[in-house]
C-alpha positions, 0 to 999 in steps of 0.5 A, a space after each residue: 560124109 565119108 566112110 572110113 575103112 574099118 580095121 578087122 575085129 581084133 583076135 580074142 585071147 583064145 584066138 591069139 593062142 590058136 594062132 600061136 599053136 598053128 604057127 608054133 609061136 607064143 601069142 605075144 608074137 602073134 599080137 605083135 605081128 598083127 600090130 605091124 611090128 618087125 617079125 623074122 621072115 620065117 615066123 611071119 610066113 608061119 603066121 600068115 598060114 596060120 591066120 589063113 587057115 583059121 579064117 583071119 586072112 585079113 590079119 595077114 600080110 607082109 608088114 614087118 617081114 624080114 625086118 629083124 
């Protein structure tokens, strides 16, 4: 039986707020970014840095950057 790659556990509402505060944006933006929706590149960079700093670097990436 083939093993499917597991997605990282989702962020709790508290962690969404922590990332939002660290990145200087709304928790809804954090949730949208993690879902892969388009995000301004400057916001995406701040979110990447905040996720890595809070130990959730697996949720950061280049998805959606610069699409707006």
